[in-house]
N, C-alpha and C positions, 0 to 999 in steps of 0.2 A: 229876923238876922240875915236866913237867906235871899228874902229880896234884898238888901242891903249888898251882898255880894252881886248878884246878878244885876242893879242894876252901877257898881262901880264899873263891873267888869263892862258892861254897853259901854258906859263913858269914855271907859280906857282904848276899846278899838273904835269909838266916836271922831276922839280925838286923836290916834293914831291916823284914819283915812282922813282927815283935815289935816293935818302935817305933812300927810303924803298928797295931797293933793295940791297943796302948796307947794312945794319943794316938785313935785313934775313939771309943775308949771317953768318950772326957774331951768328944771336939768333933763330938757324933754330929750336935750340932744347927746346922752346918754345912749338911750335907743340907737343912731346910726351908730354912733360910735362899737357900740356891742355888734350890729349889721359887721360891719370892719371888722372886728377882733377876730367874727366866727370864719369867714374868709380868710382871715390869717393863718387862724388852725387849723382852716380845713387845707390848706396849703402845705401848712409845717407838717403835718399828719400825712399829707400822701408823696413828699419830699422824702421822710425819712422813715417808711414802709420799708423799703429796701436795706436798711442797714439796722438792722437786728439791735440788737443790744445799745448800741451806740444812738440809734433811730428814736431808741423808746427817750434815751437820757434826755437827744433835743428837743421832743414832743412836751415831756416831763416842763423840762427847763420853758419854751413858749408857752404853755401851760400857764405854770404862775406865775410870768413876766403880764399876759393877760388879764390874771386870774388880780394881781395884785391891782394893777392899771383901773380895773373893775371897782375894786371894793375901794379905792383912792379917786375914782367917780363918786360914787355912792354917798363914801362922808361926807364927801364936800355938799352933796344935795341935801343928806341929813342934818348935817349940823351949820352950815352955811347958809348965808341969809341973800348971795348977790346971785344975778344970771350967769350960767354957766355957757363958756365958750369953744372954738375949736382950738385955744391955747391952753385949757385945761384940759384937752382931750394927751397930747402932748406933755403936758407934765404930770400925765398919771405914771407916764412910763415908769416902771423901775419901783416904784411905789411895793411895800409889802412882799417884794418878791422874792426875800427871803425868808419871812414869815410862813408864805405860802408852802415856797417850797421845803421850809424841812417838817414843818406839821405834816406835808404829804409823804415826805421819806418815813415819818418815824408812823405812817398807818399803812407804808406802803408796805412794806417787810411784812407784817404779822399778817396780813391781807396776803397775800403771794403763799405763806407758810401755810394759812388755813385752807387755801386750794391746792394746791400741791395736797395735804393731807387729808384731806377729803374728798380727792380723786378714785382712793381703791375703796372709800365706802358707798355702800349701796343708800346709806339715809342719808350720804355726804351735801348732794344739792341741797335738801330739808335743812341739815342744818346749819350751810353755809347764810342760807337765806335768812334765818331766825340771826345768825350774828351779826349778817348785814343789816336786818333789821333794828338791833338794839345798837348798832352804830348810828345807824340812821334816827333814830331816837336822840340819844344821849350826846351824839358833839353836832347837832342839827345848826347851833345858833354860833357855831366856829367860827362862820366868817364875819359876824356881827363883832366878836368877843375878838376878831385881830387888828379892828382899826376902829373901838369903841375901849377897849378894857387896853391897858398898861401891862404888860405879860414880858416875863425875861426868856424866856424859852416854851418850842412845841409842847411841854409838857403843862405849863401853865394853861396855855391855850384850850385842852384839853380837858385839864382841871376846871377852868373856870366855866366849861361849857356842859360837863357834868353836873358842877353845884347850880348852875344858874336853871337846867331841865328839871332838880330834882325840887329847885324852890317854884320857878313857874310852869311848872309842865301844861297846867289844865290852861292858863290864860294863852300859852305862846302854841298850841297845838289847836286850841278851839276855831281859830279862822279855816286852816288846813280841814279840821275836823267835817267844816261845815260844807267847804267849798265841795268837798266828798264821798260827801252822805245820800248826795240818790247816787252815783256812780259804782256803789256797793264797797264791799270788803276786802273783797279781791284788788281791787282796781291799786288799793290803798297798797296791798301788799305786793301787788307787779314792781311799784314806781319805787318804795321803798325799800328793794333789793335790789333796784337799778341807781339809786341815789346813796344809799350807806357806805359804797365803799371810799369816797372821796371827802368824805363832811362836806358836802358841799363847797368844796374847792377844784374839784372839776370844769372846767370852764364851759363844754356842751353840755354838762348836767344846769348849768342854769338856765339854759333853752330846755333842757327836756323837760322838764314840767312844766313850763306853760304850753310848752307845744303838744306835749300829751294830754293837758285839762284841758285847753282849748278841743283841744280835736275830740275829745271824748263826750266836752258838753255840748257839740256842735251836734256830734249822733246821738245825742241822749235827744235832742232839742229836734230830729228828725230834719235837717237842713242836710239839702242835696251830697252828695259828694265832691262833684266837680267843682260847686261853688265855695264849698268847704273848705277846700284842700287852701285858695288862695285867699282867705280868713283867715287860717292861720297863720299863713309864711306870713301876712300883714300886721297880724294880731302880736304873737312870738316877743318880739322887741320891746315894745314897748310897755308889754305887761310883765314880760321879764324883770324892766328895767322898777316898775313899778309896784312888784313886790317886794323886790329889794330895799325900797327905800321904805316899803311900810313897814317888812322886818327892820327896818335900822330904827323907824321911831320906836316899835312896839318894846325891842331890845330896852333902848334908850328907857322908856317908863316905865317899865318893868323893873329893871336892872336899878330905880332912880328912887323906889318906893316898893312895899311891902303890902301884902295885901289888907291887912288892918287899916293905915295910913291911906289907901286909896277909898275905903272905906268915909273913914272920919273928912276927907276932903269931900268925899260925895255929897253926906251930914252939915257940911257946911256949907257946900254949894248951893244946899234946900231950902 
């Protein structure tokens, strides 16, 4: 039985990787869009910095606008069969804006209260890191839920994310665990503490994970820092897009079948 589970899981990843390669070949333009979006996000952050609370709301709105556009493009890459063009980038603006901003607001309020409450506690940073790690795990598929699952409220997005992780946590996190294994457990805790705050709906987080992974792997492989820094900048956008597309295909496959169904499908294929 265990061998069948392993074979079914490997087949799942093989199919997701093949689908990712096909989708990326038609949707590579998203990597260029992500670079443009990053520049817009940096400009919005710089302009809004002196505006205090108002600036924070502006940055949040721009973030939701860009994240929504990115998810709209990834949706087309995952579910479509045609080659994307520049007009698809412009057409993505405004997509999923309210979904992203409403989920972000639901998470922002307790996160802010948590950080303020932990500030006076000597163990506050450790406890906060643990809670953000839990959020990173339980709400990890929130971006995919937004564009693949019908929902009526931000609480539905959080509930669907939680239920999906409870059902599929092994298959969902195993690819990330394989990539992170040579880098050590401490590396995982460091990135999860940064990424758990926004449930993957912070635009800079889309780039932070691949940027950090590529940097760590190049260092692990002993590449000189000068050449590595340029390589990291070049690789980060396409790797970020490929990761999002892979997540989309993997999410669709896991949500569309149970572990038992995948084992039976594997038996029929054999």
